[in-house]
N, C-alpha and C positions, 0 to 999 in steps of 0.2 A: 839668858833671859827670850822667853818665846814671846811674840809679841803680834799681835793680827790685827789690823785696822781695815777697816770697811770703806769703801768710797760709791760714788755713783750720786746719780741726780736725786736730789730731794723731793722732787715732785714728777709724777708722770699722769700724762690723760688716761681715763677711761679706754679699755681696750688696746694701749699699746703695752708693750714688753717692758718690762724693769729688766734694768742688766746691773749687777752689783757685782765689784771685784773687792776681794781681799787679799789686801799683801800681808805675806809672813817675812818676820825677821826671825833669827835664831834658832832656826830649823828647817830643814828641807820637806818640802811637799811631798819628797819622793822617798823618804825614810820609812823602810818597814815598819808596818804595823800601826801607822799613824791615819787617822781618818779628819778629813776635813769637811767641814759642814756648816749649815744655814738652818738657824732658826729665829724666830718670830714670835713678837708679843704684840697682840692688837693693843689698843688702848682699854684697859677695864678687862682684860682677860689674860688667860695664861700663856705660858710659852706655847708654840707649836713647832715640831722638830718638822724640817722640810726637808732633808735629803742631806746626803754626803759624797765625797769623792775619795776614795780609798787610795793608799799611795801606788796601787799599781794601776790607777787610774780608771777600774769599777766603778759604777755609781750605783746607788740606792737611794729611793725616792719615798716620800711618805705615799701611801696610796689617794690620798683624798687632794695630792697635787701633782701626781705625776704626769698626769696629761699638758701640764701646763708648765713644767719647769724643766729645765738642762741645766745641769751641773759640767763646767767644764775646767780645763786648768790651762797655764803656760809657764811648764816647769823652769824655762830660762831667766822667767822674771819672779820664780815662784810665790805664784797669784793663781788665784782660782775663783770662777765667776759664778753667779748663780745668774739665770735668765729666768725671768716668770710672766709667761704671756698674758696676753686677755686680760688685762688688769681690772680689777672693780676698785670700789670703794671700801669691800671687804678685806682688800689686801693693805690695808692701811695699819702699819704698825712700825715698830723699831725692829729692825732687822740685824741679827749678830750672826759673825761668822766664829766659829768655834774649832778647837781640836778636841779629837777623842784617841785615846790609844786601848789599843788590842780589842777594845769591843765599843761600840754605840751604844753607851748606857749612859755614863757621865762624863762631860765636859771637863776637860782639867785646864783649858786657855778660852778665854773668850775675849771678842774685840769688843771696845766700847758702846759698839752699837750704832746705827743710824735712820733716822727718821724716815720714814718714806711715807708721802701723802698721795692719794689717788683722787685727781680733781678736773675738772676741763678750766 
């Protein structure tokens, strides 16, 4: 059974960098044809795709967030990390880590999500 678990600070100050880590169990993040990504949902809004890191290590980002996002991985720990810089209250959301198989269309596994608030 594949499981994804987000971890990171629930509160970040404006202009700081948010860092969230997803720990994966039941699968390897380097297994061919899998993508590991981040999706967020601001309060009262729909889901927003942020980006992924592929099994190969290649990364793909949402054009609207590309300048502020970085996705990396630690294969030895089977973890991947999202960094979002220069946060504002617009970045308040529940952040989910997800898995895609073969294409970045529909995620087949989701973490439970973690709430992030931006406030001084």
